[in-house]
Every structure is written in C-alpha cells, then in structure tokens.
VOVEX-191803 format. One record per residue: residue number from 0; residue in one letter; y, x, z of N, C-alpha, C in turn. Coordinates in Angstrom, 2 decimals. Layout:
// residues N
{nr:NUM | rest:a | n.north:Y | n.east:X | n.up:Z | ca.north:Y | ca.east:X | ca.up:Z | c.north:Y | c.east:X | c.up:Z}
...
***
This chain:
// residues 105
{nr:0 | rest:m | n.north:-72.51 | n.east:71.99 | n.up:-57.66 | ca.north:-71.20 | ca.east:72.56 | ca.up:-58.19 | c.north:-70.30 | c.east:71.51 | c.up:-58.67}
{nr:1 | rest:f | n.north:-70.86 | n.east:70.49 | n.up:-59.44 | ca.north:-70.03 | ca.east:69.42 | ca.up:-60.03 | c.north:-69.37 | c.east:68.63 | c.up:-58.90}
{nr:2 | rest:n | n.north:-70.04 | n.east:68.31 | n.up:-57.83 | ca.north:-69.46 | ca.east:67.57 | ca.up:-56.71 | c.north:-68.35 | c.east:68.42 | c.up:-56.00}
{nr:3 | rest:i | n.north:-68.55 | n.east:69.66 | n.up:-55.89 | ca.north:-67.54 | ca.east:70.49 | ca.up:-55.19 | c.north:-66.30 | c.east:70.55 | c.up:-56.00}
{nr:4 | rest:v | n.north:-66.42 | n.east:70.70 | n.up:-57.32 | ca.north:-65.20 | ca.east:70.75 | ca.up:-58.19 | c.north:-64.52 | c.east:69.41 | c.up:-58.22}
{nr:5 | rest:t | n.north:-65.30 | n.east:68.29 | n.up:-58.23 | ca.north:-64.72 | ca.east:67.03 | ca.up:-58.19 | c.north:-63.95 | c.east:66.77 | c.up:-56.94}
{nr:6 | rest:a | n.north:-64.53 | n.east:67.07 | n.up:-55.77 | ca.north:-63.89 | ca.east:66.88 | ca.up:-54.52 | c.north:-62.62 | c.east:67.78 | c.up:-54.39}
{nr:7 | rest:a | n.north:-62.69 | n.east:69.01 | n.up:-54.90 | ca.north:-61.53 | ca.east:69.83 | ca.up:-54.85 | c.north:-60.41 | c.east:69.32 | c.up:-55.79}
{nr:8 | rest:t | n.north:-60.77 | n.east:68.77 | n.up:-56.88 | ca.north:-59.73 | ca.east:68.16 | ca.up:-57.77 | c.north:-59.05 | c.east:67.01 | c.up:-57.11}
{nr:9 | rest:v | n.north:-59.92 | n.east:66.05 | n.up:-56.59 | ca.north:-59.30 | ca.east:64.94 | ca.up:-55.84 | c.north:-58.41 | c.east:65.36 | c.up:-54.71}
{nr:10 | rest:g | n.north:-58.90 | n.east:66.30 | n.up:-53.94 | ca.north:-58.17 | ca.east:66.77 | ca.up:-52.81 | c.north:-56.76 | c.east:67.48 | c.up:-53.22}
{nr:11 | rest:i | n.north:-56.80 | n.east:68.17 | n.up:-54.32 | ca.north:-55.60 | ca.east:68.82 | ca.up:-54.76 | c.north:-54.63 | c.east:67.72 | c.up:-55.30}
{nr:12 | rest:g | n.north:-55.17 | n.east:66.80 | n.up:-55.96 | ca.north:-54.37 | ca.east:65.65 | ca.up:-56.50 | c.north:-53.75 | c.east:64.84 | c.up:-55.41}
{nr:13 | rest:v | n.north:-54.53 | n.east:64.49 | n.up:-54.41 | ca.north:-53.98 | ca.east:63.69 | ca.up:-53.26 | c.north:-52.99 | c.east:64.50 | c.up:-52.47}
{nr:14 | rest:s | n.north:-53.19 | n.east:65.82 | n.up:-52.31 | ca.north:-52.25 | ca.east:66.68 | ca.up:-51.51 | c.north:-50.92 | c.east:66.78 | c.up:-52.33}
{nr:15 | rest:a | n.north:-51.02 | n.east:66.92 | n.up:-53.68 | ca.north:-49.78 | ca.east:67.16 | ca.up:-54.38 | c.north:-48.98 | c.east:65.78 | c.up:-54.51}
{nr:16 | rest:l | n.north:-49.67 | n.east:64.71 | n.up:-54.62 | ca.north:-49.02 | ca.east:63.44 | ca.up:-54.61 | c.north:-48.40 | c.east:63.17 | c.up:-53.21}
{nr:17 | rest:y | n.north:-49.07 | n.east:63.47 | n.up:-52.14 | ca.north:-48.51 | ca.east:63.25 | ca.up:-50.87 | c.north:-47.26 | c.east:64.12 | c.up:-50.61}
{nr:18 | rest:v | n.north:-47.28 | n.east:65.43 | n.up:-51.07 | ca.north:-46.09 | ca.east:66.17 | ca.up:-51.01 | c.north:-44.91 | c.east:65.63 | c.up:-51.83}
{nr:19 | rest:a | n.north:-45.20 | n.east:65.13 | n.up:-53.01 | ca.north:-44.20 | ca.east:64.45 | ca.up:-53.88 | c.north:-43.62 | c.east:63.21 | c.up:-53.11}
{nr:20 | rest:l | n.north:-44.54 | n.east:62.37 | n.up:-52.53 | ca.north:-44.13 | ca.east:61.19 | ca.up:-51.88 | c.north:-43.29 | c.east:61.58 | c.up:-50.64}
{nr:21 | rest:f | n.north:-43.72 | n.east:62.60 | n.up:-49.94 | ca.north:-42.92 | ca.east:63.00 | ca.up:-48.68 | c.north:-41.55 | c.east:63.51 | c.up:-49.07}
{nr:22 | rest:a | n.north:-41.50 | n.east:64.28 | n.up:-50.21 | ca.north:-40.10 | ca.east:64.67 | ca.up:-50.70 | c.north:-39.28 | c.east:63.51 | c.up:-51.12}
{nr:23 | rest:a | n.north:-39.80 | n.east:62.48 | n.up:-51.75 | ca.north:-39.00 | ca.east:61.37 | ca.up:-52.15 | c.north:-38.54 | c.east:60.59 | c.up:-50.91}
{nr:24 | rest:m | n.north:-39.45 | n.east:60.41 | n.up:-49.97 | ca.north:-39.05 | ca.east:59.78 | ca.up:-48.69 | c.north:-38.02 | c.east:60.51 | c.up:-47.86}
{nr:25 | rest:l | n.north:-38.04 | n.east:61.87 | n.up:-47.90 | ca.north:-37.05 | ca.east:62.65 | ca.up:-47.18 | c.north:-35.75 | c.east:62.51 | c.up:-47.86}
{nr:26 | rest:v | n.north:-35.67 | n.east:62.60 | n.up:-49.25 | ca.north:-34.43 | ca.east:62.30 | ca.up:-49.85 | c.north:-33.86 | c.east:60.93 | c.up:-49.68}
{nr:27 | rest:a | n.north:-34.72 | n.east:59.88 | n.up:-49.63 | ca.north:-34.30 | ca.east:58.48 | ca.up:-49.35 | c.north:-33.78 | c.east:58.46 | c.up:-47.85}
{nr:28 | rest:a | n.north:-34.47 | n.east:59.07 | n.up:-46.92 | ca.north:-34.07 | ca.east:58.98 | ca.up:-45.55 | c.north:-32.69 | c.east:59.72 | c.up:-45.31}
{nr:29 | rest:l | n.north:-32.50 | n.east:60.85 | n.up:-46.04 | ca.north:-31.27 | ca.east:61.60 | ca.up:-45.86 | c.north:-30.07 | c.east:60.81 | c.up:-46.49}
{nr:30 | rest:l | n.north:-30.37 | n.east:60.09 | n.up:-47.59 | ca.north:-29.36 | ca.east:59.31 | ca.up:-48.32 | c.north:-29.08 | c.east:58.01 | c.up:-47.74}
{nr:31 | rest:l | n.north:-30.07 | n.east:57.35 | n.up:-47.24 | ca.north:-29.94 | ca.east:55.85 | ca.up:-46.79 | c.north:-29.85 | c.east:55.64 | c.up:-45.41}
{nr:32 | rest:v | n.north:-30.39 | n.east:56.48 | n.up:-44.53 | ca.north:-30.49 | ca.east:56.16 | ca.up:-43.14 | c.north:-29.17 | c.east:56.80 | c.up:-42.51}
{nr:33 | rest:p | n.north:-28.30 | n.east:56.05 | n.up:-41.89 | ca.north:-27.14 | ca.east:56.61 | ca.up:-41.28 | c.north:-27.48 | c.east:57.41 | c.up:-40.07}
{nr:34 | rest:g | n.north:-26.77 | n.east:58.49 | n.up:-39.75 | ca.north:-27.02 | ca.east:59.31 | ca.up:-38.59 | c.north:-26.89 | c.east:58.70 | c.up:-37.25}
{nr:35 | rest:d | n.north:-26.06 | n.east:57.57 | n.up:-37.19 | ca.north:-25.99 | ca.east:56.87 | ca.up:-35.83 | c.north:-26.85 | c.east:55.65 | c.up:-35.71}
{nr:36 | rest:l | n.north:-27.93 | n.east:55.63 | n.up:-36.46 | ca.north:-28.80 | ca.east:54.47 | ca.up:-36.34 | c.north:-29.62 | c.east:54.36 | c.up:-35.11}
{nr:37 | rest:l | n.north:-30.08 | n.east:55.56 | n.up:-34.63 | ca.north:-30.84 | ca.east:55.67 | ca.up:-33.39 | c.north:-29.96 | c.east:55.64 | c.up:-32.13}
{nr:38 | rest:s | n.north:-30.61 | n.east:55.63 | n.up:-30.98 | ca.north:-29.84 | ca.east:55.71 | ca.up:-29.75 | c.north:-29.11 | c.east:57.04 | c.up:-29.57}
{nr:39 | rest:h | n.north:-29.57 | n.east:58.02 | n.up:-30.26 | ca.north:-28.95 | ca.east:59.37 | ca.up:-30.32 | c.north:-28.55 | c.east:59.78 | c.up:-31.73}
{nr:40 | rest:p | n.north:-27.63 | n.east:60.62 | n.up:-31.96 | ca.north:-27.36 | ca.east:61.05 | ca.up:-33.32 | c.north:-28.63 | c.east:61.60 | c.up:-34.00}
{nr:41 | rest:a | n.north:-28.92 | n.east:61.10 | n.up:-35.14 | ca.north:-30.11 | ca.east:61.51 | ca.up:-35.88 | c.north:-29.79 | c.east:62.82 | c.up:-36.61}
{nr:42 | rest:d | n.north:-30.64 | n.east:63.76 | n.up:-36.31 | ca.north:-30.50 | ca.east:65.09 | ca.up:-37.06 | c.north:-31.54 | c.east:65.13 | c.up:-38.07}
{nr:43 | rest:v | n.north:-31.63 | n.east:66.33 | n.up:-38.75 | ca.north:-32.60 | ca.east:66.60 | ca.up:-39.87 | c.north:-34.03 | c.east:66.42 | c.up:-39.39}
{nr:44 | rest:d | n.north:-34.34 | n.east:66.81 | n.up:-38.15 | ca.north:-35.63 | ca.east:66.72 | ca.up:-37.59 | c.north:-36.06 | c.east:65.20 | c.up:-37.47}
{nr:45 | rest:d | n.north:-35.17 | n.east:64.41 | n.up:-37.05 | ca.north:-35.53 | ca.east:62.94 | ca.up:-37.05 | c.north:-35.79 | c.east:62.40 | c.up:-38.45}
{nr:46 | rest:q | n.north:-34.96 | n.east:62.84 | n.up:-39.53 | ca.north:-35.11 | ca.east:62.43 | ca.up:-40.88 | c.north:-36.56 | c.east:62.91 | c.up:-41.43}
{nr:47 | rest:i | n.north:-36.87 | n.east:64.17 | n.up:-41.06 | ca.north:-38.14 | ca.east:64.67 | ca.up:-41.46 | c.north:-39.30 | c.east:63.76 | c.up:-40.93}
{nr:48 | rest:k | n.north:-39.13 | n.east:63.48 | n.up:-39.61 | ca.north:-40.26 | ca.east:62.64 | ca.up:-38.97 | c.north:-40.32 | c.east:61.28 | c.up:-39.65}
{nr:49 | rest:l | n.north:-39.13 | n.east:60.68 | n.up:-39.94 | ca.north:-39.13 | ca.east:59.39 | ca.up:-40.66 | c.north:-39.80 | c.east:59.52 | c.up:-41.99}
{nr:50 | rest:a | n.north:-39.50 | n.east:60.48 | n.up:-42.72 | ca.north:-40.12 | ca.east:60.71 | ca.up:-44.06 | c.north:-41.65 | c.east:60.88 | c.up:-43.94}
{nr:51 | rest:w | n.north:-42.09 | n.east:61.73 | n.up:-42.94 | ca.north:-43.47 | ca.east:61.88 | ca.up:-42.71 | c.north:-44.21 | c.east:60.57 | c.up:-42.32}
{nr:52 | rest:l | n.north:-43.56 | n.east:59.77 | n.up:-41.52 | ca.north:-44.11 | ca.east:58.53 | ca.up:-41.23 | c.north:-44.26 | c.east:57.55 | c.up:-42.36}
{nr:53 | rest:a | n.north:-43.18 | n.east:57.55 | n.up:-43.11 | ca.north:-43.18 | ca.east:56.68 | ca.up:-44.32 | c.north:-44.17 | c.east:57.04 | c.up:-45.40}
{nr:54 | rest:a | n.north:-44.27 | n.east:58.40 | n.up:-45.64 | ca.north:-45.32 | ca.east:58.92 | ca.up:-46.57 | c.north:-46.74 | c.east:58.64 | c.up:-46.13}
{nr:55 | rest:s | n.north:-46.96 | n.east:58.76 | n.up:-44.83 | ca.north:-48.25 | ca.east:58.59 | ca.up:-44.23 | c.north:-48.75 | c.east:57.10 | c.up:-44.31}
{nr:56 | rest:i | n.north:-47.74 | n.east:56.23 | n.up:-43.99 | ca.north:-48.06 | ca.east:54.83 | ca.up:-44.06 | c.north:-48.30 | c.east:54.40 | c.up:-45.52}
{nr:57 | rest:a | n.north:-47.57 | n.east:54.89 | n.up:-46.46 | ca.north:-47.69 | ca.east:54.57 | ca.up:-47.91 | c.north:-49.01 | c.east:55.11 | c.up:-48.37}
{nr:58 | rest:t | n.north:-49.45 | n.east:56.24 | n.up:-47.97 | ca.north:-50.73 | ca.east:56.80 | ca.up:-48.36 | c.north:-51.89 | c.east:56.01 | c.up:-47.80}
{nr:59 | rest:l | n.north:-51.74 | n.east:55.64 | n.up:-46.52 | ca.north:-52.83 | ca.east:54.81 | ca.up:-45.91 | c.north:-52.87 | c.east:53.45 | c.up:-46.63}
{nr:60 | rest:g | n.north:-51.79 | n.east:52.86 | n.up:-46.96 | ca.north:-51.70 | ca.east:51.57 | ca.up:-47.63 | c.north:-52.41 | c.east:51.60 | c.up:-48.91}
{nr:61 | rest:g | n.north:-52.07 | n.east:52.76 | n.up:-49.66 | ca.north:-52.68 | ca.east:52.92 | ca.up:-51.00 | c.north:-54.20 | c.east:53.14 | c.up:-50.94}
{nr:62 | rest:a | n.north:-54.72 | n.east:53.82 | n.up:-49.94 | ca.north:-56.15 | ca.east:54.05 | ca.up:-49.71 | c.north:-56.87 | c.east:52.78 | c.up:-49.32}
{nr:63 | rest:l | n.north:-56.15 | n.east:51.97 | n.up:-48.47 | ca.north:-56.76 | ca.east:50.64 | ca.up:-48.14 | c.north:-56.76 | c.east:49.73 | c.up:-49.34}
{nr:64 | rest:g | n.north:-55.77 | n.east:49.76 | n.up:-50.07 | ca.north:-55.72 | ca.east:49.01 | ca.up:-51.33 | c.north:-56.87 | c.east:49.34 | c.up:-52.40}
{nr:65 | rest:a | n.north:-57.04 | n.east:50.68 | n.up:-52.49 | ca.north:-58.07 | ca.east:51.11 | ca.up:-53.35 | c.north:-59.49 | c.east:50.85 | c.up:-52.81}
{nr:66 | rest:a | n.north:-59.60 | n.east:50.73 | n.up:-51.53 | ca.north:-60.91 | ca.east:50.43 | ca.up:-50.89 | c.north:-61.40 | c.east:49.05 | c.up:-51.15}
{nr:67 | rest:v | n.north:-60.41 | n.east:48.06 | n.up:-51.36 | ca.north:-60.88 | ca.east:46.72 | ca.up:-51.61 | c.north:-61.31 | c.east:46.50 | c.up:-53.01}
{nr:68 | rest:e | n.north:-61.03 | n.east:47.36 | n.up:-53.97 | ca.north:-61.47 | ca.east:47.30 | ca.up:-55.34 | c.north:-62.94 | c.east:47.38 | c.up:-55.51}
{nr:69 | rest:s | n.north:-63.58 | n.east:46.57 | n.up:-56.32 | ca.north:-65.04 | ca.east:46.63 | ca.up:-56.51 | c.north:-65.36 | c.east:47.86 | c.up:-57.31}
{nr:70 | rest:r | n.north:-66.49 | n.east:48.36 | n.up:-57.13 | ca.north:-67.02 | ca.east:49.57 | ca.up:-57.81 | c.north:-67.03 | c.east:49.33 | c.up:-59.34}
{nr:71 | rest:e | n.north:-67.37 | n.east:48.16 | n.up:-59.75 | ca.north:-67.41 | ca.east:47.84 | ca.up:-61.25 | c.north:-65.96 | c.east:47.92 | c.up:-61.80}
{nr:72 | rest:s | n.north:-64.92 | n.east:47.35 | n.up:-61.10 | ca.north:-63.71 | ca.east:47.34 | ca.up:-61.67 | c.north:-63.07 | c.east:48.77 | c.up:-61.72}
{nr:73 | rest:v | n.north:-63.34 | n.east:49.58 | n.up:-60.77 | ca.north:-62.91 | ca.east:50.93 | ca.up:-60.89 | c.north:-63.63 | c.east:51.66 | c.up:-62.06}
{nr:74 | rest:r | n.north:-64.92 | n.east:51.41 | n.up:-62.14 | ca.north:-65.68 | ca.east:52.15 | ca.up:-63.20 | c.north:-65.19 | c.east:51.70 | c.up:-64.62}
{nr:75 | rest:e | n.north:-64.85 | n.east:50.41 | n.up:-64.68 | ca.north:-64.35 | ca.east:49.89 | ca.up:-65.98 | c.north:-63.03 | c.east:50.41 | c.up:-66.34}
{nr:76 | rest:a | n.north:-62.18 | n.east:50.53 | n.up:-65.35 | ca.north:-60.85 | ca.east:51.00 | ca.up:-65.57 | c.north:-60.89 | c.east:52.55 | c.up:-65.90}
{nr:77 | rest:a | n.north:-61.71 | n.east:53.23 | n.up:-65.33 | ca.north:-61.88 | ca.east:54.69 | ca.up:-65.49 | c.north:-62.61 | c.east:55.05 | c.up:-66.79}
{nr:78 | rest:y | n.north:-63.64 | n.east:54.39 | n.up:-67.19 | ca.north:-64.47 | ca.east:54.81 | ca.up:-68.23 | c.north:-64.59 | c.east:53.94 | c.up:-69.47}
{nr:79 | rest:t | n.north:-63.81 | n.east:52.82 | n.up:-69.51 | ca.north:-63.84 | ca.east:51.94 | ca.up:-70.63 | c.north:-62.71 | c.east:52.43 | c.up:-71.68}
{nr:80 | rest:y | n.north:-63.13 | n.east:52.55 | n.up:-72.96 | ca.north:-62.24 | ca.east:52.94 | ca.up:-73.98 | c.north:-61.35 | c.east:51.73 | c.up:-74.28}
{nr:81 | rest:q | n.north:-60.09 | n.east:51.94 | n.up:-74.18 | ca.north:-59.12 | ca.east:50.83 | ca.up:-74.44 | c.north:-58.04 | c.east:51.34 | c.up:-75.43}
{nr:82 | rest:p | n.north:-58.28 | n.east:51.15 | n.up:-76.69 | ca.north:-57.25 | ca.east:51.72 | ca.up:-77.68 | c.north:-55.91 | c.east:51.06 | c.up:-77.55}
{nr:83 | rest:d | n.north:-54.87 | n.east:51.79 | n.up:-77.92 | ca.north:-53.56 | ca.east:51.27 | ca.up:-77.84 | c.north:-53.37 | c.east:50.07 | c.up:-78.68}
{nr:84 | rest:t | n.north:-53.13 | n.east:48.91 | n.up:-78.13 | ca.north:-53.10 | ca.east:47.62 | ca.up:-78.88 | c.north:-51.84 | c.east:47.53 | c.up:-79.84}
{nr:85 | rest:e | n.north:-50.77 | n.east:48.37 | n.up:-79.37 | ca.north:-49.57 | ca.east:48.26 | ca.up:-80.25 | c.north:-49.80 | c.east:48.92 | c.up:-81.66}
{nr:86 | rest:l | n.north:-50.63 | n.east:49.97 | n.up:-81.58 | ca.north:-50.92 | ca.east:50.76 | ca.up:-82.86 | c.north:-51.83 | c.east:49.92 | c.up:-83.76}
{nr:87 | rest:t | n.north:-52.76 | n.east:49.16 | n.up:-83.12 | ca.north:-53.74 | ca.east:48.44 | ca.up:-83.97 | c.north:-53.43 | c.east:46.95 | c.up:-84.24}
{nr:88 | rest:a | n.north:-52.39 | n.east:46.39 | n.up:-83.64 | ca.north:-52.10 | ca.east:44.99 | ca.up:-83.77 | c.north:-51.30 | c.east:44.91 | c.up:-85.07}
{nr:89 | rest:t | n.north:-51.56 | n.east:43.67 | n.up:-85.70 | ca.north:-50.94 | ca.east:43.37 | ca.up:-87.02 | c.north:-50.28 | c.east:41.93 | c.up:-86.77}
{nr:90 | rest:d | n.north:-49.25 | n.east:41.86 | n.up:-87.54 | ca.north:-48.47 | ca.east:40.57 | ca.up:-87.50 | c.north:-49.12 | c.east:39.48 | c.up:-88.40}
{nr:91 | rest:d | n.north:-50.01 | n.east:39.90 | n.up:-89.29 | ca.north:-50.56 | ca.east:38.96 | ca.up:-90.28 | c.north:-51.76 | c.east:38.39 | c.up:-89.61}
{nr:92 | rest:p | n.north:-51.74 | n.east:37.00 | n.up:-89.87 | ca.north:-53.00 | ca.east:36.28 | ca.up:-89.30 | c.north:-54.26 | c.east:36.69 | c.up:-90.02}
{nr:93 | rest:p | n.north:-55.40 | n.east:36.57 | n.up:-89.40 | ca.north:-56.67 | ca.east:37.00 | ca.up:-90.02 | c.north:-56.94 | c.east:36.15 | c.up:-91.24}
{nr:94 | rest:e | n.north:-57.54 | n.east:36.72 | n.up:-92.33 | ca.north:-57.94 | ca.east:36.05 | ca.up:-93.48 | c.north:-59.09 | c.east:35.13 | c.up:-93.21}
{nr:95 | rest:p | n.north:-59.24 | n.east:33.98 | n.up:-93.92 | ca.north:-60.44 | ca.east:33.17 | ca.up:-93.74 | c.north:-61.64 | c.east:33.89 | c.up:-94.10}
{nr:96 | rest:g | n.north:-62.73 | n.east:33.74 | n.up:-93.29 | ca.north:-63.97 | ca.east:34.48 | ca.up:-93.61 | c.north:-64.10 | c.east:35.74 | c.up:-92.86}
{nr:97 | rest:d | n.north:-63.04 | n.east:36.21 | n.up:-92.13 | ca.north:-63.11 | ca.east:37.44 | ca.up:-91.42 | c.north:-64.06 | c.east:37.23 | c.up:-90.24}
{nr:98 | rest:s | n.north:-64.54 | n.east:38.38 | n.up:-89.72 | ca.north:-65.49 | ca.east:38.35 | ca.up:-88.61 | c.north:-65.05 | c.east:37.69 | c.up:-87.47}
{nr:99 | rest:q | n.north:-63.71 | n.east:37.72 | n.up:-87.21 | ca.north:-63.19 | ca.east:36.99 | ca.up:-85.99 | c.north:-63.25 | c.east:35.57 | c.up:-86.17}
{nr:100 | rest:d | n.north:-63.14 | n.east:34.99 | n.up:-87.38 | ca.north:-63.24 | ca.east:33.55 | ca.up:-87.59 | c.north:-64.73 | c.east:33.16 | c.up:-87.46}
{nr:101 | rest:m | n.north:-65.60 | n.east:33.94 | n.up:-87.86 | ca.north:-67.09 | ca.east:33.66 | ca.up:-87.75 | c.north:-67.54 | c.east:33.65 | c.up:-86.31}
{nr:102 | rest:a | n.north:-66.97 | n.east:34.44 | n.up:-85.50 | ca.north:-67.31 | ca.east:34.58 | ca.up:-84.11 | c.north:-66.82 | c.east:33.30 | c.up:-83.28}
{nr:103 | rest:q | n.north:-65.67 | n.east:32.75 | n.up:-83.80 | ca.north:-65.16 | ca.east:31.61 | ca.up:-83.08 | c.north:-65.98 | c.east:30.30 | c.up:-83.42}
{nr:104 | rest:k | n.north:-66.70 | n.east:30.31 | n.up:-84.52 | ca.north:-67.48 | ca.east:29.13 | ca.up:-84.97 | c.north:-68.71 | c.east:28.88 | c.up:-84.34}
***
C-alpha cells in the first residue's frame, strides 16, 4: 500500500508539473515565436507542437540530471534536518570557552 501511494503521489506531481511547464512553454511560444518563422505561416497547432516539444525535452533533461545524482546526496537532501540559518545566526562572535572553540582545538 505504501509503495502504491508513493508512486501515485510522484506520478501526480510529475504530471502536474509537466502540465504547468507545457502551459508556460505555450505562452512563451505564442508571445515570442513570430508567425512567419517557419516555411509556412505558423498557426496555433504549430505553437502547441513547439510547446509540447520544449516541455518534453525539459522534462527529459531534468530526469537525466536527477539520474546522475548519487543515492546518498538525494537521501541527505530529502531527509536531513537543516534549520533555517538566518533565524539561528548571531552577529556576536562566540565567547571564549564555548563548545565551538573547544572543538577547534
């Protein structure tokens, strides 16, 4: 059951992000690609095909980029607690005798 739910969640997430990427590429194609760029006047069908191609290539590139990551780096990024450093950082230098000074010695 856990694996099915995980696979469904990942599938829904990837699908939703693909649709969002496709929409962004379609808007970019409609705004940035002139209609007379091709050997024939480009209509909306050509713009949709261009957006589909760009979204598919970007998704494939992201998948290939994720595939080169090591299992340890993915696990560390996903499961390591990393508190917000801006909230815990102080401008004051550490006092002599603090545990940080002892660790450096």
